[in-house]
C-alpha positions as CSV (number, residue, x, y, z in Angstrom):
1,X,82.4,-97.8,-106.3
2,X,80.4,-99.7,-103.6
3,X,82.8,-102.4,-102.9
4,X,86.2,-100.2,-102.9
5,X,84.0,-97.5,-101.0
6,X,82.7,-99.8,-98.4
7,X,86.2,-101.1,-97.7
8,X,87.8,-98.0,-97.3
9,X,84.9,-96.5,-95.3
10,X,85.5,-99.7,-92.9
11,X,89.2,-99.4,-92.8
12,X,89.1,-95.9,-91.9
13,X,86.5,-96.2,-89.1
14,X,88.3,-99.3,-88.0
15,X,91.9,-97.3,-87.6
16,X,89.9,-94.7,-85.9
17,X,88.2,-96.8,-83.5
18,X,91.7,-98.5,-82.7
19,X,93.1,-95.3,-82.0
20,X,90.6,-93.7,-79.8
21,X,89.9,-96.9,-78.3
22,X,93.5,-96.8,-76.4
23,X,93.3,-92.9,-75.7
24,X,91.1,-94.2,-72.7
25,X,94.1,-95.3,-70.8
26,X,95.9,-92.2,-71.2
27,X,94.2,-90.1,-68.8
28,X,97.5,-89.9,-66.7
29,X,99.7,-88.4,-70.0
30,X,96.6,-85.8,-70.8
31,X,95.6,-84.3,-67.1
32,X,98.9,-82.4,-66.7
33,X,98.1,-80.7,-69.9
34,X,95.0,-79.1,-68.7
35,X,96.4,-78.3,-65.4
36,X,99.3,-76.4,-67.5
37,X,96.6,-74.7,-70.0
38,X,94.4,-73.5,-66.8
39,X,97.5,-72.5,-64.5
40,X,98.5,-70.2,-67.5
41,X,95.4,-68.5,-68.5
42,X,94.4,-68.2,-64.6
43,X,97.9,-66.3,-64.2
44,X,97.0,-64.0,-67.4
45,X,99.4,-65.9,-69.8
46,X,98.7,-67.2,-73.3
47,X,98.7,-70.6,-75.1
48,X,100.8,-70.5,-78.5
49,X,100.3,-73.3,-80.8
50,X,102.1,-74.2,-84.2
51,X,102.7,-76.8,-86.6
52,X,103.0,-77.6,-89.9
53,X,100.2,-78.5,-92.8
54,X,97.5,-80.1,-90.9
55,X,98.9,-79.3,-87.9
56,X,98.9,-75.8,-88.7
57,X,95.4,-76.0,-89.3
58,X,94.7,-77.6,-85.9
59,X,96.9,-74.8,-84.4
60,X,94.8,-72.0,-85.7
61,X,91.8,-74.2,-85.1
62,X,92.5,-74.3,-81.3
63,X,93.5,-70.8,-80.8
64,X,90.2,-69.9,-82.1
65,X,88.2,-72.1,-79.7
66,X,90.1,-69.8,-77.0
67,X,89.7,-66.5,-78.5
68,X,86.3,-67.0,-79.7
69,X,84.7,-69.9,-77.7
70,X,84.5,-73.5,-77.8
71,X,80.5,-74.6,-76.3
72,X,79.7,-71.6,-74.2
73,X,80.3,-67.7,-74.0
74,X,82.5,-66.7,-71.5
75,X,85.6,-63.9,-71.7
76,X,88.2,-64.3,-74.3
77,X,91.2,-66.2,-73.9
78,X,94.6,-65.8,-74.7
79,X,95.5,-68.4,-78.0
80,X,97.7,-67.3,-80.4
81,X,98.4,-69.4,-83.9
82,X,102.3,-68.8,-85.1
83,X,101.0,-70.3,-88.6
84,X,99.0,-67.2,-89.7
85,X,100.7,-64.2,-90.4
86,X,101.8,-65.0,-94.1
87,X,104.3,-61.7,-93.9
88,X,106.1,-63.1,-91.0
89,X,106.1,-66.9,-92.2
90,X,107.5,-65.8,-95.8
91,X,109.6,-63.0,-94.9
92,X,111.6,-65.2,-92.2
93,X,111.7,-68.4,-94.3
94,X,112.7,-66.1,-97.2
95,X,115.7,-64.4,-95.1
96,X,116.5,-67.0,-92.8
97,X,114.8,-70.2,-93.8
98,X,112.0,-72.4,-92.6
99,X,113.8,-74.0,-90.0
100,X,113.4,-71.2,-87.3
101,X,110.1,-69.6,-88.6
102,X,108.4,-70.9,-85.1
103,X,111.7,-70.1,-83.0
104,X,111.7,-66.3,-84.4
105,X,108.0,-65.6,-83.5
106,X,108.3,-67.5,-79.8
107,X,111.4,-64.9,-79.1
108,X,109.2,-62.2,-80.0
109,X,105.8,-63.4,-78.4
110,X,106.5,-65.8,-75.6
111,X,106.9,-64.8,-72.1
112,X,107.7,-67.0,-68.9
113,X,104.9,-69.0,-68.0
114,X,103.2,-69.1,-71.1
115,X,102.3,-72.2,-72.4
116,X,103.8,-73.5,-76.0
117,X,102.4,-76.2,-77.8
118,X,104.3,-77.6,-81.0
119,X,102.4,-80.1,-82.9
120,X,103.9,-82.6,-85.2
121,X,102.9,-85.8,-86.6
122,X,105.9,-87.4,-87.0
123,X,107.5,-85.7,-84.1
124,X,110.5,-84.7,-85.9
125,X,109.7,-81.5,-87.5
126,X,112.6,-79.4,-87.4
127,X,110.7,-76.1,-86.9
128,X,108.8,-77.7,-84.1
129,X,111.6,-78.8,-82.4
130,X,113.5,-75.3,-82.7
131,X,110.1,-73.7,-81.8
132,X,110.0,-76.0,-78.4
133,X,113.6,-75.2,-77.6
134,X,113.4,-71.3,-77.8
135,X,110.2,-71.7,-75.8
136,X,111.9,-73.3,-73.3
137,X,114.9,-70.7,-73.3
138,X,111.8,-68.2,-72.8
139,X,110.9,-69.9,-69.4
140,X,107.9,-71.0,-71.1
141,X,105.8,-74.2,-70.0
142,X,106.3,-76.5,-73.5
143,X,103.8,-79.2,-74.5
144,X,104.2,-81.3,-77.5
145,X,101.5,-83.1,-79.2
146,X,102.8,-86.1,-81.8
147,X,102.2,-89.5,-83.2
148,X,103.4,-92.6,-81.1
149,X,106.8,-92.4,-82.2
150,X,107.1,-88.3,-81.3
151,X,110.6,-88.9,-79.3
152,X,112.2,-85.8,-80.7
153,X,109.5,-83.8,-80.1
154,X,108.8,-85.5,-76.5
155,X,112.8,-85.1,-75.5
156,X,112.1,-81.1,-76.0
157,X,108.8,-80.4,-73.9
158,X,107.9,-80.8,-70.2
159,X,104.5,-82.5,-71.4
160,X,103.8,-84.5,-74.4
161,X,100.6,-86.2,-75.5
162,X,101.6,-89.0,-78.2
163,X,98.5,-90.2,-79.9
164,X,98.4,-93.8,-80.1
165,X,98.5,-94.4,-83.7
166,X,101.4,-94.0,-86.6
167,X,98.8,-93.2,-89.3
168,X,99.2,-89.7,-90.0
169,X,95.5,-88.6,-90.3
170,X,94.9,-90.9,-87.2
171,X,97.0,-88.9,-85.1
172,X,95.5,-85.9,-86.4
173,X,92.0,-86.8,-85.1
174,X,93.7,-87.7,-81.7
175,X,95.1,-84.3,-81.5
176,X,92.0,-82.3,-82.2
177,X,90.0,-84.5,-79.9
178,X,92.7,-83.8,-77.1
179,X,92.6,-80.3,-78.0
180,X,88.6,-79.9,-77.7
181,X,88.9,-81.9,-74.6
182,X,91.4,-79.2,-73.1
183,X,89.2,-76.5,-74.2
184,X,86.3,-77.6,-72.7
185,X,87.9,-78.3,-69.4
186,X,89.3,-74.7,-69.8
187,X,85.8,-73.2,-70.5
188,X,84.0,-75.1,-67.9
189,X,86.9,-73.8,-65.3
190,X,85.5,-70.0,-66.6
191,X,81.7,-71.0,-66.6
192,X,82.1,-72.1,-62.8
193,X,84.1,-69.2,-61.8
């Protein structure tokens, strides 16, 4: 086990370190995301998250960081994950199909000026694309989190963070790191006020 484990461990660390190292050159891509979050929240708007699989878990995770807290106690902030209501997810998927499951919720919940953040490691998830399109029609600020080849989602979003990797696990690690950074920036802004 030690040889296989050690090799696999080194591979995972190397892939992770490579992706993280590339992030240092991406601050220009990330700064507008922080500005969008801060503007929306200061204006009494909300951040709406969605994605599939591991990205659904990231959506829930980041919404929880806003509503509850990231590092410090401060007023609750409006974050919603569209991946948590099983009755809506299953009713819509059964009655209308899965492609529009996020778009329908965006139509019901999003208001102009809200930030709508669609997460797709491939950048091609149809339901994420349609959710972003619905958000654009509602006058929301759209953000996509994708992998390095996420052109489809990037084309639908006002802002896009393309994690610098094609490996799903590394993309998700970058998404969560940048999500935590954005939560920290927001929280520090509220702490300073």
